[in-house]
N, CA, C, O and the ligand as a Tripos MOL2 file, in Angstrom:
@<TRIPOS>MOLECULE
protein
  309   307    78     0     0
PROTEIN
NO_CHARGES

@<TRIPOS>ATOM
      1 N         142.6040   33.2150   52.7560 N.3       1 MET1
      2 CA        142.2530   32.2200   53.7790 C.3       1 MET1
      3 C         142.2800   30.8200   53.1670 C.2       1 MET1
      4 O         141.5430   30.5560   52.2170 O.2       1 MET1
      5 N         143.1030   29.9270   53.6860 N.am      2 ASP2
      6 CA        143.1120   28.5650   53.1390 C.3       2 ASP2
      7 C         142.1440   27.6750   53.9260 C.2       2 ASP2
      8 O         141.4790   28.1320   54.8560 O.2       2 ASP2
      9 N         142.0800   26.3920   53.5360 N.am      3 ASP3
     10 CA        141.0870   25.4990   54.1360 C.3       3 ASP3
     11 C         141.2870   25.3110   55.6340 C.2       3 ASP3
     12 O         140.3230   25.2110   56.3930 O.2       3 ASP3
     13 N         142.5410   25.2660   56.0460 N.am      4 ALA4
     14 CA        142.8170   25.0600   57.4660 C.3       4 ALA4
     15 C         142.3240   26.2520   58.2860 C.2       4 ALA4
     16 O         141.7530   26.0830   59.3640 O.2       4 ALA4
     17 N         142.5510   27.4540   57.7630 N.am      5 ASP5
     18 CA        142.0720   28.6510   58.4400 C.3       5 ASP5
     19 C         140.5550   28.6370   58.5540 C.2       5 ASP5
     20 O         139.9760   28.9730   59.5870 O.2       5 ASP5
     21 N         139.9380   28.2350   57.4520 N.am      6 ARG6
     22 CA        138.4770   28.2410   57.4100 C.3       6 ARG6
     23 C         137.9210   27.2370   58.4260 C.2       6 ARG6
     24 O         136.9640   27.5400   59.1390 O.2       6 ARG6
     25 N         138.5170   26.0520   58.4880 N.am      7 ALA7
     26 CA        138.0530   25.0340   59.4360 C.3       7 ALA7
     27 C         138.1790   25.5490   60.8640 C.2       7 ALA7
     28 O         137.3040   25.3230   61.7000 O.2       7 ALA7
     29 N         139.2680   26.2360   61.1270 N.am      8 GLN8
     30 CA        139.4710   26.7530   62.4770 C.3       8 GLN8
     31 C         138.4450   27.8360   62.7960 C.2       8 GLN8
     32 O         137.9380   27.9070   63.9150 O.2       8 GLN8
     33 N         138.1470   28.6640   61.8240 N.am      9 ALA9
     34 CA        137.1740   29.7310   62.0370 C.3       9 ALA9
     35 C         135.8000   29.1400   62.3570 C.2       9 ALA9
     36 O         135.1030   29.6360   63.2410 O.2       9 ALA9
     37 N         135.4100   28.0810   61.6390 N.am     10 TYR10
     38 CA        134.1160   27.4420   61.9070 C.3      10 TYR10
     39 C         134.1030   26.8320   63.2960 C.2      10 TYR10
     40 O         133.1060   26.9120   64.0140 O.2      10 TYR10
     41 N         135.2180   26.2230   63.6650 N.am     11 GLU11
     42 CA        135.3020   25.5840   64.9710 C.3      11 GLU11
     43 C         135.1090   26.6130   66.0780 C.2      11 GLU11
     44 O         134.3980   26.3580   67.0500 O.2      11 GLU11
     45 N         135.7400   27.7680   65.9330 N.am     12 GLU12
     46 CA        135.6070   28.8080   66.9480 C.3      12 GLU12
     47 C         134.1840   29.3310   67.0000 C.2      12 GLU12
     48 O         133.6800   29.6550   68.0750 O.2      12 GLU12
     49 N         133.5370   29.4150   65.8590 N.am     13 MET13
     50 CA        132.1660   29.9090   65.8220 C.3      13 MET13
     51 C         131.2530   28.9240   66.5450 C.2      13 MET13
     52 O         130.3910   29.3330   67.3230 O.2      13 MET13
     53 N         131.4410   27.6110   66.2890 N.am     14 ASP14
     54 CA        130.6340   26.5850   66.9570 C.3      14 ASP14
     55 C         130.7860   26.6770   68.4600 C.2      14 ASP14
     56 O         129.8110   26.5710   69.2030 O.2      14 ASP14
     57 N         132.0230   26.8770   68.9040 N.am     15 ARG15
     58 CA        132.2900   26.9340   70.3360 C.3      15 ARG15
     59 C         131.6050   28.1520   70.9470 C.2      15 ARG15
     60 O         131.0400   28.0710   72.0380 O.2      15 ARG15
     61 N         131.6570   29.2670   70.2490 N.am     16 ALA16
     62 CA        131.0390   30.4910   70.7640 C.3      16 ALA16
     63 C         129.5300   30.3220   70.8840 C.2      16 ALA16
     64 O         128.9240   30.7850   71.8500 O.2      16 ALA16
     65 N         128.9270   29.6640   69.9070 N.am     17 ILE17
     66 CA        127.4810   29.4470   69.9420 C.3      17 ILE17
     67 C         127.1160   28.4930   71.0720 C.2      17 ILE17
     68 O         126.1530   28.7310   71.8010 O.2      17 ILE17
     69 N         127.8790   27.4170   71.2210 N.am     18 ALA18
     70 CA        127.6020   26.4450   72.2850 C.3      18 ALA18
     71 C         127.7170   27.1080   73.6490 C.2      18 ALA18
     72 O         126.9060   26.8550   74.5400 O.2      18 ALA18
     73 N         128.7210   27.9520   73.8080 N.am     19 LEU19
     74 CA        128.9290   28.6440   75.0760 C.3      19 LEU19
     75 C         127.7520   29.5630   75.3620 C.2      19 LEU19
     76 O         127.2430   29.6030   76.4820 O.2      19 LEU19
     77 N         127.3250   30.2940   74.3510 N.am     20 ARG20
     78 CA        126.2230   31.2290   74.5540 C.3      20 ARG20
     79 C         124.9480   30.4660   74.9110 C.2      20 ARG20
     80 O         124.2030   30.8970   75.7920 O.2      20 ARG20
     81 N         124.6870   29.3480   74.2480 N.am     21 ASN21
     82 CA        123.4920   28.5590   74.5600 C.3      21 ASN21
     83 C         123.5320   28.0410   75.9840 C.2      21 ASN21
     84 O         122.5150   28.0590   76.6770 O.2      21 ASN21
     85 N         124.6870   27.5820   76.4280 N.am     22 SER22
     86 CA        124.7470   27.0240   77.7680 C.3      22 SER22
     87 C         124.5820   28.1260   78.8050 C.2      22 SER22
     88 O         123.9480   27.9030   79.8370 O.2      22 SER22
     89 N         125.1320   29.2980   78.5580 N.am     23 LEU23
     90 CA        124.9820   30.4080   79.4920 C.3      23 LEU23
     91 C         123.5360   30.8590   79.5760 C.2      23 LEU23
     92 O         123.0680   31.2560   80.6430 O.2      23 LEU23
     93 N         122.8390   30.8010   78.4750 N.am     24 ALA24
     94 CA        121.4590   31.2690   78.4470 C.3      24 ALA24
     95 C         120.4860   30.2160   78.9480 C.2      24 ALA24
     96 O         119.3100   30.5170   79.1540 O.2      24 ALA24
     97 N         120.9520   28.9810   79.1490 N.am     25 GLY25
     98 CA        120.0720   27.9100   79.5850 C.3      25 GLY25
     99 C         119.1970   27.4030   78.4510 C.2      25 GLY25
    100 O         118.2550   26.6470   78.6890 O.2      25 GLY25
    101 N         119.4870   27.7980   77.2490 N.am     26 GLU26
    102 CA        118.6350   27.4150   76.1230 C.3      26 GLU26
    103 C         118.8320   25.9630   75.7240 C.2      26 GLU26
    104 O         117.8980   25.3040   75.2670 O.2      26 GLU26
    105 N         120.0370   25.4740   75.8960 N.am     27 ALA27
    106 CA        120.3330   24.1050   75.5000 C.3      27 ALA27
    107 C         119.4780   23.1220   76.2860 C.2      27 ALA27
    108 O         119.0660   22.0940   75.7480 O.2      27 ALA27
    109 N         119.2050   23.4270   77.5610 N.am     28 SER28
    110 CA        118.4330   22.5240   78.4030 C.3      28 SER28
    111 C         116.9360   22.7490   78.2340 C.2      28 SER28
    112 O         116.1370   21.8620   78.5360 O.2      28 SER28
    113 N         116.5520   23.9200   77.7550 N.am     29 GLY29
    114 CA        115.1350   24.2160   77.5770 C.3      29 GLY29
    115 C         114.3750   24.3440   78.8820 C.2      29 GLY29
    116 O         113.1520   24.2040   78.9010 O.2      29 GLY29
    117 N         115.0790   24.6060   79.9760 N.am     30 GLU30
    118 CA        114.4090   24.6990   81.2750 C.3      30 GLU30
    119 C         113.7520   26.0610   81.4670 C.2      30 GLU30
    120 O         114.2290   27.0750   80.9570 O.2      30 GLU30
    121 N         112.6680   26.0650   82.2010 N.am     31 ALA31
    122 CA        111.9400   27.3070   82.4260 C.3      31 ALA31
    123 C         112.3950   27.9720   83.7250 C.2      31 ALA31
    124 O         112.7490   27.3050   84.6970 O.2      31 ALA31
    125 N         112.3760   29.2720   83.7110 N.am     32 GLN32
    126 CA        112.7310   30.0260   84.9070 C.3      32 GLN32
    127 C         111.6350   29.8820   85.9590 C.2      32 GLN32
    128 O         110.4550   29.7480   85.6360 O.2      32 GLN32
    129 N         112.0530   29.9130   87.2220 N.am     33 ILE33
    130 CA        111.0840   29.9330   88.3190 C.3      33 ILE33
    131 C         110.9590   31.3790   88.7800 C.2      33 ILE33
    132 O         111.9090   31.9590   89.3060 O.2      33 ILE33
    133 N         109.7870   31.9490   88.5790 N.am     34 VAL34
    134 CA        109.5790   33.3530   88.9260 C.3      34 VAL34
    135 C         108.6440   33.4310   90.1320 C.2      34 VAL34
    136 O         107.5310   32.9060   90.1030 O.2      34 VAL34
    137 N         109.1050   34.0850   91.1790 N.am     35 THR35
    138 CA        108.2840   34.2690   92.3760 C.3      35 THR35
    139 C         107.9770   35.7540   92.5330 C.2      35 THR35
    140 O         108.3710   36.5810   91.7100 O.2      35 THR35
    141 N         107.2620   36.0700   93.6120 N.am     36 ALA36
    142 CA        106.9320   37.4650   93.8740 C.3      36 ALA36
    143 C         108.2070   38.2900   94.0710 C.2      36 ALA36
    144 O         108.2170   39.5000   93.8420 O.2      36 ALA36
    145 N         109.2720   37.6250   94.4960 N.am     37 ASP37
    146 CA        110.5380   38.3350   94.7320 C.3      37 ASP37
    147 C         111.4120   38.4040   93.4930 C.2      37 ASP37
    148 O         112.4720   39.0290   93.5150 O.2      37 ASP37
    149 N         110.9810   37.7720   92.4170 N.am     38 GLY38
    150 CA        111.7790   37.7750   91.2000 C.3      38 GLY38
    151 C         112.1580   36.3590   90.8030 C.2      38 GLY38
    152 O         111.5480   35.3930   91.2610 O.2      38 GLY38
    153 N         113.1580   36.2420   89.9570 N.am     39 VAL39
    154 CA        113.5720   34.9260   89.4560 C.3      39 VAL39
    155 C         114.4430   34.2450   90.5070 C.2      39 VAL39
    156 O         115.3520   34.8660   91.0590 O.2      39 VAL39
    157 N         114.1680   32.9650   90.7860 N.am     40 VAL40
    158 CA        114.9980   32.2160   91.7220 C.3      40 VAL40
    159 C         115.6460   31.0300   91.0270 C.2      40 VAL40
    160 O         115.1660   30.5380   90.0060 O.2      40 VAL40
    161 N         116.7560   30.5850   91.6150 N.am     41 CYS41
    162 CA        117.5140   29.4520   91.0920 C.3      41 CYS41
    163 C         116.6810   28.1740   91.1920 C.2      41 CYS41
    164 O         116.0670   27.9220   92.2290 O.2      41 CYS41
    165 N         116.6490   27.3590   90.1240 N.am     42 CYS42
    166 CA        115.8310   26.1470   90.1460 C.3      42 CYS42
    167 C         116.5030   25.0440   90.9590 C.2      42 CYS42
    168 O         115.8610   24.0360   91.2570 O.2      42 CYS42
    169 N         117.7610   25.2010   91.3240 N.am     43 ASP43
    170 CA        118.4450   24.1870   92.1320 C.3      43 ASP43
    171 C         118.4240   24.5260   93.6190 C.2      43 ASP43
    172 O         118.1010   23.6690   94.4410 O.2      43 ASP43
    173 N         118.7630   25.7680   93.9750 N.am     44 CYS44
    174 CA        118.9120   26.0990   95.3930 C.3      44 CYS44
    175 C         117.9310   27.1700   95.8540 C.2      44 CYS44
    176 O         117.9600   27.5650   97.0200 O.2      44 CYS44
    177 N         117.0710   27.6450   94.9720 N.am     45 SER45
    178 CA        116.0330   28.6300   95.3050 C.3      45 SER45
    179 C         116.5700   29.9880   95.7430 C.2      45 SER45
    180 O         115.8200   30.8100   96.2700 O.2      45 SER45
    181 N         117.8510   30.2250   95.5320 N.am     46 ALA46
    182 CA        118.3950   31.5450   95.8220 C.3      46 ALA46
    183 C         117.9320   32.5220   94.7470 C.2      46 ALA46
    184 O         117.8180   32.1560   93.5780 O.2      46 ALA46
    185 N         117.6680   33.7620   95.1440 N.am     47 PRO47
    186 CA        117.2740   34.7350   94.1160 C.3      47 PRO47
    187 C         118.3990   34.9590   93.1090 C.2      47 PRO47
    188 O         119.5710   35.0220   93.4780 O.2      47 PRO47
    189 N         118.0320   35.0780   91.8480 N.am     48 ILE48
    190 CA        119.0170   35.3790   90.8070 C.3      48 ILE48
    191 C         119.0200   36.8890   90.6210 C.2      48 ILE48
    192 O         117.9910   37.4840   90.3030 O.2      48 ILE48
    193 N         120.1560   37.4930   90.8160 N.am     49 GLY49
    194 CA        120.2550   38.9530   90.8070 C.3      49 GLY49
    195 C         119.9570   39.5720   89.4500 C.2      49 GLY49
    196 O         120.1430   38.9620   88.3970 O.2      49 GLY49
    197 N         119.4890   40.8050   89.5230 N.am     50 GLY50
    198 CA        119.1850   41.5170   88.2900 C.3      50 GLY50
    199 C         120.4090   41.7220   87.4160 C.2      50 GLY50
    200 O         120.2930   41.8200   86.1950 O.2      50 GLY50
    201 N         121.5830   41.7880   88.0340 N.am     51 ASP51
    202 CA        122.7820   41.9830   87.2140 C.3      51 ASP51
    203 C         123.0640   40.7420   86.3870 C.2      51 ASP51
    204 O         123.4990   40.8410   85.2400 O.2      51 ASP51
    205 N         122.8110   39.5490   86.9770 N.am     52 ARG52
    206 CA        122.9940   38.3030   86.2090 C.3      52 ARG52
    207 C         121.9420   38.2150   85.1120 C.2      52 ARG52
    208 O         122.2540   37.8230   83.9870 O.2      52 ARG52
    209 N         120.7120   38.5720   85.4220 N.am     53 LEU53
    210 CA        119.6530   38.5010   84.4100 C.3      53 LEU53
    211 C         119.8880   39.5130   83.2960 C.2      53 LEU53
    212 O         119.4280   39.3320   82.1680 O.2      53 LEU53
    213 N         120.6120   40.5830   83.6290 N.am     54 GLY54
    214 CA        120.9480   41.5530   82.6010 C.3      54 GLY54
    215 C         121.8880   40.9510   81.5710 C.2      54 GLY54
    216 O         121.8180   41.2680   80.3840 O.2      54 GLY54
    217 N         122.7780   40.0670   82.0500 N.am     55 ILE55
    218 CA        123.7460   39.4130   81.1600 C.3      55 ILE55
    219 C         123.1210   38.1760   80.5230 C.2      55 ILE55
    220 O         123.2900   37.9310   79.3290 O.2      55 ILE55
    221 N         122.3930   37.3940   81.3320 N.am     56 VAL56
    222 CA        121.7790   36.1430   80.8740 C.3      56 VAL56
    223 C         120.2840   36.1850   81.2030 C.2      56 VAL56
    224 O         119.8620   35.6650   82.2370 O.2      56 VAL56
    225 N         119.4850   36.8000   80.3330 N.am     57 PRO57
    226 CA        118.0580   37.0060   80.6480 C.3      57 PRO57
    227 C         117.2970   35.7150   80.9400 C.2      57 PRO57
    228 O         116.3190   35.7320   81.6870 O.2      57 PRO57
    229 N         117.7380   34.5880   80.3550 N.am     58 LYS58
    230 CA        117.0010   33.3370   80.5340 C.3      58 LYS58
    231 C         117.6400   32.4340   81.5860 C.2      58 LYS58
    232 O         117.3410   31.2410   81.6330 O.2      58 LYS58
    233 N         118.5060   32.9760   82.4190 N.am     59 ALA59
    234 CA        119.1820   32.1580   83.4230 C.3      59 ALA59
    235 C         118.1540   31.4600   84.3130 C.2      59 ALA59
    236 O         117.1990   32.0850   84.7730 O.2      59 ALA59
    237 N         118.3540   30.1610   84.5520 N.am     60 VAL60
    238 CA        117.4590   29.4240   85.4430 C.3      60 VAL60
    239 C         118.1610   29.0790   86.7560 C.2      60 VAL60
    240 O         117.5340   28.5950   87.6980 O.2      60 VAL60
    241 N         119.4850   29.3360   86.8050 N.am     61 ARG61
    242 CA        120.2570   29.0080   87.9970 C.3      61 ARG61
    243 C         121.1090   30.1900   88.4210 C.2      61 ARG61
    244 O         121.4500   31.0480   87.6060 O.2      61 ARG61
    245 N         121.4520   30.2280   89.7050 N.am     62 CYS62
    246 CA        122.4190   31.2180   90.1720 C.3      62 CYS62
    247 C         123.7920   30.8460   89.6100 C.2      62 CYS62
    248 O         123.9810   29.7580   89.0660 O.2      62 CYS62
    249 N         124.7290   31.7520   89.7490 N.am     63 VAL63
    250 CA        126.0540   31.5160   89.1650 C.3      63 VAL63
    251 C         126.6840   30.2440   89.7360 C.2      63 VAL63
    252 O         127.2640   29.4450   89.0010 O.2      63 VAL63
    253 N         126.5660   30.0670   91.0390 N.am     64 GLY64
    254 CA        127.1940   28.9120   91.7030 C.3      64 GLY64
    255 C         126.6590   27.5940   91.1620 C.2      64 GLY64
    256 O         127.4300   26.6950   90.8280 O.2      64 GLY64
    257 N         125.3280   27.4820   91.0760 N.am     65 CYS65
    258 CA        124.7230   26.2300   90.6050 C.3      65 CYS65
    259 C         125.0080   26.0040   89.1260 C.2      65 CYS65
    260 O         125.1790   24.8660   88.6900 O.2      65 CYS65
    261 N         125.0580   27.0940   88.3520 N.am     66 GLN66
    262 CA        125.3540   26.9570   86.9320 C.3      66 GLN66
    263 C         126.7620   26.4100   86.7310 C.2      66 GLN66
    264 O         127.0050   25.5770   85.8570 O.2      66 GLN66
    265 N         127.6860   26.8980   87.5610 N.am     67 GLU67
    266 CA        129.0720   26.4280   87.4350 C.3      67 GLU67
    267 C         129.1670   24.9520   87.7900 C.2      67 GLU67
    268 O         129.8630   24.1880   87.1210 O.2      67 GLU67
    269 N         128.4610   24.5530   88.8500 N.am     68 VAL68
    270 CA        128.4640   23.1460   89.2560 C.3      68 VAL68
    271 C         127.9200   22.2800   88.1350 C.2      68 VAL68
    272 O         128.4810   21.2340   87.8060 O.2      68 VAL68
    273 N         126.8140   22.7360   87.5520 N.am     69 ARG69
    274 CA        126.1780   21.9650   86.4910 C.3      69 ARG69
    275 C         127.0860   21.8380   85.2680 C.2      69 ARG69
    276 O         127.2010   20.7670   84.6730 O.2      69 ARG69
    277 N         127.7240   22.9420   84.9080 N.am     70 GLU70
    278 CA        128.5990   22.8890   83.7350 C.3      70 GLU70
    279 C         129.7890   21.9740   83.9900 C.2      70 GLU70
    280 O         130.2500   21.2750   83.0880 O.2      70 GLU70
    281 N         130.2820   21.9820   85.2220 N.am     71 ALA71
    282 CA        131.3990   21.0950   85.5640 C.3      71 ALA71
    283 C         130.9460   19.6420   85.4540 C.2      71 ALA71
    284 O         131.6930   18.7930   84.9680 O.2      71 ALA71
    285 N         129.7210   19.3540   85.9040 N.am     72 GLU72
    286 CA        129.1980   17.9870   85.8240 C.3      72 GLU72
    287 C         128.9970   17.5650   84.3790 C.2      72 GLU72
    288 O         129.3000   16.4280   84.0150 O.2      72 GLU72
    289 N         128.4920   18.4620   83.5610 N.am     73 GLU73
    290 CA        128.2730   18.1210   82.1630 C.3      73 GLU73
    291 C         129.5910   17.8100   81.4630 C.2      73 GLU73
    292 O         129.6640   16.9120   80.6240 O.2      73 GLU73
    293 N         130.6310   18.5630   81.8190 N.am     74 LYS74
    294 CA        131.9440   18.3130   81.2080 C.3      74 LYS74
    295 C         132.4650   16.9370   81.5830 C.2      74 LYS74
    296 O         133.0930   16.2550   80.7730 O.2      74 LYS74
    297 N         132.1940   16.5330   82.8320 N.am     75 ARG75
    298 CA        132.7080   15.2630   83.3080 C.3      75 ARG75
    299 C         132.1240   14.0930   82.5260 C.2      75 ARG75
    300 O         132.7800   13.0630   82.3750 O.2      75 ARG75
    301 N         130.8910   14.2400   82.0240 N.am     76 TYR76
    302 CA        130.2410   13.1330   81.3160 C.3      76 TYR76
    303 C         130.5650   13.1240   79.8310 C.2      76 TYR76
    304 O         130.1160   12.2350   79.1080 O.2      76 TYR76
    305 N         131.3280   14.0860   79.3700 N.am     77 GLU77
    306 CA        131.6190   14.1460   77.9380 C.3      77 GLU77
    307 C         132.5520   13.0440   77.5070 C.2      77 GLU77
    308 O         132.8970   12.9530   76.3280 O.2      77 GLU77
    309 ZN        121.5800   28.0820   92.9010 Zn       78 ZN78
@<TRIPOS>BOND
     1     1     2 1
     2     2     3 1
     3     3     4 2
     4     3     5 am
     5     5     6 1
     6     6     7 1
     7     7     8 2
     8     7     9 am
     9     9    10 1
    10    10    11 1
    11    11    12 2
    12    11    13 am
    13    13    14 1
    14    14    15 1
    15    15    16 2
    16    15    17 am
    17    17    18 1
    18    18    19 1
    19    19    20 2
    20    19    21 am
    21    21    22 1
    22    22    23 1
    23    23    24 2
    24    23    25 am
    25    25    26 1
    26    26    27 1
    27    27    28 2
    28    27    29 am
    29    29    30 1
    30    30    31 1
    31    31    32 2
    32    31    33 am
    33    33    34 1
    34    34    35 1
    35    35    36 2
    36    35    37 am
    37    37    38 1
    38    38    39 1
    39    39    40 2
    40    39    41 am
    41    41    42 1
    42    42    43 1
    43    43    44 2
    44    43    45 am
    45    45    46 1
    46    46    47 1
    47    47    48 2
    48    47    49 am
    49    49    50 1
    50    50    51 1
    51    51    52 2
    52    51    53 am
    53    53    54 1
    54    54    55 1
    55    55    56 2
    56    55    57 am
    57    57    58 1
    58    58    59 1
    59    59    60 2
    60    59    61 am
    61    61    62 1
    62    62    63 1
    63    63    64 2
    64    63    65 am
    65    65    66 1
    66    66    67 1
    67    67    68 2
    68    67    69 am
    69    69    70 1
    70    70    71 1
    71    71    72 2
    72    71    73 am
    73    73    74 1
    74    74    75 1
    75    75    76 2
    76    75    77 am
    77    77    78 1
    78    78    79 1
    79    79    80 2
    80    79    81 am
    81    81    82 1
    82    82    83 1
    83    83    84 2
    84    83    85 am
    85    85    86 1
    86    86    87 1
    87    87    88 2
    88    87    89 am
    89    89    90 1
    90    90    91 1
    91    91    92 2
    92    91    93 am
    93    93    94 1
    94    94    95 1
    95    95    96 2
    96    95    97 am
    97    97    98 1
    98    98    99 1
    99    99   100 2
   100    99   101 am
   101   101   102 1
   102   102   103 1
   103   103   104 2
   104   103   105 am
   105   105   106 1
   106   106   107 1
   107   107   108 2
   108   107   109 am
   109   109   110 1
   110   110   111 1
   111   111   112 2
   112   111   113 am
   113   113   114 1
   114   114   115 1
   115   115   116 2
   116   115   117 am
   117   117   118 1
   118   118   119 1
   119   119   120 2
   120   119   121 am
   121   121   122 1
   122   122   123 1
   123   123   124 2
   124   123   125 am
   125   125   126 1
   126   126   127 1
   127   127   128 2
   128   127   129 am
   129   129   130 1
   130   130   131 1
   131   131   132 2
   132   131   133 am
   133   133   134 1
   134   134   135 1
   135   135   136 2
   136   135   137 am
   137   137   138 1
   138   138   139 1
   139   139   140 2
   140   139   141 am
   141   141   142 1
   142   142   143 1
   143   143   144 2
   144   143   145 am
   145   145   146 1
   146   146   147 1
   147   147   148 2
   148   147   149 am
   149   149   150 1
   150   150   151 1
   151   151   152 2
   152   151   153 am
   153   153   154 1
   154   154   155 1
   155   155   156 2
   156   155   157 am
   157   157   158 1
   158   158   159 1
   159   159   160 2
   160   159   161 am
   161   161   162 1
   162   162   163 1
   163   163   164 2
   164   163   165 am
   165   165   166 1
   166   166   167 1
   167   167   168 2
   168   167   169 am
   169   169   170 1
   170   170   171 1
   171   171   172 2
   172   171   173 am
   173   173   174 1
   174   174   175 1
   175   175   176 2
   176   175   177 am
   177   177   178 1
   178   178   179 1
   179   179   180 2
   180   179   181 am
   181   181   182 1
   182   182   183 1
   183   183   184 2
   184   183   185 am
   185   185   186 1
   186   186   187 1
   187   187   188 2
   188   187   189 am
   189   189   190 1
   190   190   191 1
   191   191   192 2
   192   191   193 am
   193   193   194 1
   194   194   195 1
   195   195   196 2
   196   195   197 am
   197   197   198 1
   198   198   199 1
   199   199   200 2
   200   199   201 am
   201   201   202 1
   202   202   203 1
   203   203   204 2
   204   203   205 am
   205   205   206 1
   206   206   207 1
   207   207   208 2
   208   207   209 am
   209   209   210 1
   210   210   211 1
   211   211   212 2
   212   211   213 am
   213   213   214 1
   214   214   215 1
   215   215   216 2
   216   215   217 am
   217   217   218 1
   218   218   219 1
   219   219   220 2
   220   219   221 am
   221   221   222 1
   222   222   223 1
   223   223   224 2
   224   223   225 am
   225   225   226 1
   226   226   227 1
   227   227   228 2
   228   227   229 am
   229   229   230 1
   230   230   231 1
   231   231   232 2
   232   231   233 am
   233   233   234 1
   234   234   235 1
   235   235   236 2
   236   235   237 am
   237   237   238 1
   238   238   239 1
   239   239   240 2
   240   239   241 am
   241   241   242 1
   242   242   243 1
   243   243   244 2
   244   243   245 am
   245   245   246 1
   246   246   247 1
   247   247   248 2
   248   247   249 am
   249   249   250 1
   250   250   251 1
   251   251   252 2
   252   251   253 am
   253   253   254 1
   254   254   255 1
   255   255   256 2
   256   255   257 am
   257   257   258 1
   258   258   259 1
   259   259   260 2
   260   259   261 am
   261   261   262 1
   262   262   263 1
   263   263   264 2
   264   263   265 am
   265   265   266 1
   266   266   267 1
   267   267   268 2
   268   267   269 am
   269   269   270 1
   270   270   271 1
   271   271   272 2
   272   271   273 am
   273   273   274 1
   274   274   275 1
   275   275   276 2
   276   275   277 am
   277   277   278 1
   278   278   279 1
   279   279   280 2
   280   279   281 am
   281   281   282 1
   282   282   283 1
   283   283   284 2
   284   283   285 am
   285   285   286 1
   286   286   287 1
   287   287   288 2
   288   287   289 am
   289   289   290 1
   290   290   291 1
   291   291   292 2
   292   291   293 am
   293   293   294 1
   294   294   295 1
   295   295   296 2
   296   295   297 am
   297   297   298 1
   298   298   299 1
   299   299   300 2
   300   299   301 am
   301   301   302 1
   302   302   303 1
   303   303   304 2
   304   303   305 am
   305   305   306 1
   306   306   307 1
   307   307   308 2
@<TRIPOS>SUBSTRUCTURE
     1 MET1         2 RESIDUE 1 A MET
     2 ASP2         6 RESIDUE 1 A ASP
     3 ASP3        10 RESIDUE 1 A ASP
     4 ALA4        14 RESIDUE 1 A ALA
     5 ASP5        18 RESIDUE 1 A ASP
     6 ARG6        22 RESIDUE 1 A ARG
     7 ALA7        26 RESIDUE 1 A ALA
     8 GLN8        30 RESIDUE 1 A GLN
     9 ALA9        34 RESIDUE 1 A ALA
    10 TYR10       38 RESIDUE 1 A TYR
    11 GLU11       42 RESIDUE 1 A GLU
    12 GLU12       46 RESIDUE 1 A GLU
    13 MET13       50 RESIDUE 1 A MET
    14 ASP14       54 RESIDUE 1 A ASP
    15 ARG15       58 RESIDUE 1 A ARG
    16 ALA16       62 RESIDUE 1 A ALA
    17 ILE17       66 RESIDUE 1 A ILE
    18 ALA18       70 RESIDUE 1 A ALA
    19 LEU19       74 RESIDUE 1 A LEU
    20 ARG20       78 RESIDUE 1 A ARG
    21 ASN21       82 RESIDUE 1 A ASN
    22 SER22       86 RESIDUE 1 A SER
    23 LEU23       90 RESIDUE 1 A LEU
    24 ALA24       94 RESIDUE 1 A ALA
    25 GLY25       98 RESIDUE 1 A GLY
    26 GLU26      102 RESIDUE 1 A GLU
    27 ALA27      106 RESIDUE 1 A ALA
    28 SER28      110 RESIDUE 1 A SER
    29 GLY29      114 RESIDUE 1 A GLY
    30 GLU30      118 RESIDUE 1 A GLU
    31 ALA31      122 RESIDUE 1 A ALA
    32 GLN32      126 RESIDUE 1 A GLN
    33 ILE33      130 RESIDUE 1 A ILE
    34 VAL34      134 RESIDUE 1 A VAL
    35 THR35      138 RESIDUE 1 A THR
    36 ALA36      142 RESIDUE 1 A ALA
    37 ASP37      146 RESIDUE 1 A ASP
    38 GLY38      150 RESIDUE 1 A GLY
    39 VAL39      154 RESIDUE 1 A VAL
    40 VAL40      158 RESIDUE 1 A VAL
    41 CYS41      162 RESIDUE 1 A CYS
    42 CYS42      166 RESIDUE 1 A CYS
    43 ASP43      170 RESIDUE 1 A ASP
    44 CYS44      174 RESIDUE 1 A CYS
    45 SER45      178 RESIDUE 1 A SER
    46 ALA46      182 RESIDUE 1 A ALA
    47 PRO47      186 RESIDUE 1 A PRO
    48 ILE48      190 RESIDUE 1 A ILE
    49 GLY49      194 RESIDUE 1 A GLY
    50 GLY50      198 RESIDUE 1 A GLY
    51 ASP51      202 RESIDUE 1 A ASP
    52 ARG52      206 RESIDUE 1 A ARG
    53 LEU53      210 RESIDUE 1 A LEU
    54 GLY54      214 RESIDUE 1 A GLY
    55 ILE55      218 RESIDUE 1 A ILE
    56 VAL56      222 RESIDUE 1 A VAL
    57 PRO57      226 RESIDUE 1 A PRO
    58 LYS58      230 RESIDUE 1 A LYS
    59 ALA59      234 RESIDUE 1 A ALA
    60 VAL60      238 RESIDUE 1 A VAL
    61 ARG61      242 RESIDUE 1 A ARG
    62 CYS62      246 RESIDUE 1 A CYS
    63 VAL63      250 RESIDUE 1 A VAL
    64 GLY64      254 RESIDUE 1 A GLY
    65 CYS65      258 RESIDUE 1 A CYS
    66 GLN66      262 RESIDUE 1 A GLN
    67 GLU67      266 RESIDUE 1 A GLU
    68 VAL68      270 RESIDUE 1 A VAL
    69 ARG69      274 RESIDUE 1 A ARG
    70 GLU70      278 RESIDUE 1 A GLU
    71 ALA71      282 RESIDUE 1 A ALA
    72 GLU72      286 RESIDUE 1 A GLU
    73 GLU73      290 RESIDUE 1 A GLU
    74 LYS74      294 RESIDUE 1 A LYS
    75 ARG75      298 RESIDUE 1 A ARG
    76 TYR76      302 RESIDUE 1 A TYR
    77 GLU77      306 RESIDUE 1 A GLU
    78 ZN78       309 GROUP 0 **** ****
């Protein structure tokens, strides 16, 4: 492995970590809203399904709102 390979490997690792943090909502440090019906989206109050929580246990938003937010964050980069 030469230096260029190594730099690329680190870059991919950074990207994977950043992606995982954003999916988990950890980067924002926001808390989940838990009601009697379960976890709800902090933007639109829609229930967050158990299948999504199975993949992203700390999700604070439904898939739709998370996508909107990520698109907005990209725009400000
Ligand atoms: Zn939502």
